[in-house]
C-alpha positions, 0 to 999 in steps of 0.5 A: 911421703910413702909411695904404696904404687905408682901406675898410668901416672898416679901417684899412691901414697901416705903422708908420713903424719897420716892418721886413721881411718886407713886412707890414701893419696893420690897425685895425678899431675896438678890434682890430688884425691884421698880414698878411704880403704876400709872395707871399700874403697870410697873418695873422701876428697879431691882438688883438680881431677877430672871426673875420668881421672877420679874414676880411674882413680878409684877403680886402682885403687880398689885393684890395689886395696890389699897392697895399700892396707898392707903398706899401711900397716907396715908403715904406721903399726 
């Protein structure tokens, strides 16, 4: 599982067998969410994260969207 970055207790990562569209997984504690990051950041699914945690994760994904896309292409292309 390649880690893209870690910030404020959130780990943003890909699974090594991930698929398009470009998306990133986010874990904090026992919770996980998936955000699509092509064009804009959109929550695809989440389990075990509170609303505030999802909002923070989405903000971080938006802030680092270019990095996420760059790392996706470095790993999967």
